[in-house]
C-alpha positions, 0 to 999 in steps of 0.5 A: 253114547252121547249120540245114542242118547240124544237120539232116542230123545224126542227133539224139541222144536227149534224156535226161530228168533226174528231178527232184530233190525240194525237200524239205530235209534237215534237218541233223545238230544240226537232227534233234537238237533244232534245231526244237524250240520251246524252241530257236525264238527267235520262239516267244514272238511265235508263241505270242501268235498262236497263244493269241489264235486260240484264244481266238477259236475257244474262245468262238466254239465255245462260243456255238454249242454254247449255241446247240443241235444244229441249230447245231453241226450247221451248223457242222460243215458249213461246216468240212467245206466248207472243208476240202474246198476247202483240199484240192481246192486242195492239188493244183490247177494253174492252167494245166490248169484253164484248159484244163477248164472247168466241171472243178472244179465236178465235184468239189463234185458229188461232194461235195455228192452224198456230203453229201446221201447221208450226212446223209439216213442219219443225219438221216432218222428225225429229220426224219419226227419233225419233219415228222409233224404235217403230213400233206403234209410226211410223205408228202413227206418219207416219199417222199423218204427211200424213195427217198433211195439211188436219188436219191443213186446217179443222182446220183453217175452223172451226175457219173461220165457228166460225167467221162467226156464231159469227158476230153481228150487230153493231160490224162487223168492230170491228169483220173483223178489229180484223180478219185481225189483228189476220192474220197480226201477224201470217204472219208478226210475227209468220211466220217470227219468225218460221224460228228461229226453223228451223235454231236451227235444222240445227245447233245452231250455225246458230241460236246462231250467227245470235241471238248474232249479233243482241244483240251486235249490240243494245247493242253497238247501245245504248252505242255509242249513249249514250255517243256520239250521237249527229246526229239524225238518223231517225224520227221514233226513236229519240233516234237513232243517226248516231254515234250509228248506225256506232259504232254498225255497226263496232262493229257488224261485228268485233264481227261476225268475231271473234264469228264465229271462237270461236263457230265454233269450238264446235260440239255441236253448228255445228252439226245439229239435226236430231231428237228430242233427247237431247244428245250430237252431235258428227258429221263430222263439214263440210267443212266450219268448217274446218281451211283453210290457207289464205295467204294475198295478196302482197299490204299488207305492209311488215311491217305486221307481218303476211303473212299468217293466219288460218281461218274458211271458216264460218268466211267469212259467218259470215261477211255477217251475220254481215253486214245484222245484222248491216245494214238492221236487224235495220230497223225492229225496224225502222218499229216496231217504226213506228207502235208504232207511228201510235197507240200511244204507247210507247212499246208493253208491260211491261214485261222486265224492261227498254226494254218494252215489248218481241216484242220490243225485237225481232223485228229486230231478226225476220227480221235476222232469215229469212235472216239466214235461207235462207243465209244458205240454199244458200250459205252454203247447199251444192245444192247436194242430201246426203244420208241422204236427200234420207233416210229421204225421205224414211222414211217418205213417205214409209210404213214398208212393202214398205222400206223392199221391197226397201230394198230387190229390192237395194240389187239385184241391188248392187248385179248383179252389183257386179257379172256383174263387177266380 
């Protein structure tokens, strides 16, 4: 009877209440410094865990740098895969995924398609230089490079069609959200971090120095904030302080000047890699890595012991990198902090004890890698056509027969000029 009476009465519409945010609003005392490291009772335990992880990371990083360009590139690829995994999992819902078998595989299809496209563009010339002695491999690689863009495009279109064919009713919003999320990861994360590989082959110096400056800035921001931090810097990162920011900035700029002088003296770090081999490098370091005499201006006090000094011109470029690493690059970390707050997570992962996930350590590195590449191409690389650049174009775009015809034609031109001048 109760059921019949309820069915006979007009049903009232259900009122949907918006779900309240679970984000904890800091109390007044916390907003004024309760989150700072100087007030954290467990800070020494956290510092020990963080220091232990940092030492292991720096040691492993130094070993990989010593092994060379290809090993560093492999490290970057592994880091990108772990970052993608952490970010894919951020919006993953197990219940929806069970209803969409194979949908998670589609994310990785787009990821590896983007990887083949980007690295194919960056490493194509070096791959050609590597296989030039072998006629069969040279023809195969030349054909793949020629149709590289088409291959990647049709791979992407295959993934696009796969996505459309897997759309299910009542799952559209989740599926399109995942599609947009995957492309955001590829654009914001993968594309930026891929500039790191371009820097590596321009010379390990242009990868190692910017990366080291970010590490130095992060370490000294933590140390200065740990011991002296009193003034909160930004609400997105409650533990960041002005004392840590300023102390780290000064330390990073000084370190940039000193490290550039040390690294700039090793050809293993300064020589660009023109192929994909692993042998030791020997080259003309170029004017940026040759010491020059700089005379101090007259307004320097007379009691100052030096009137002039020898420095590497690249040290002046390093000051610009240090300035960017200390002032602009930290905003990559602030962006990541806001991102984590939006999704109500503390860290992107837990793969590095005391630090969080891989993405938590790479937020500033991505911003720095793009700037280092643009700065190097704009202000360091000579804006002229070099013999190496012309040879790269010839080896990449001409067949063996066309190269032989070019050689004969060039020899004939030079012979005619020599006869005319004599």
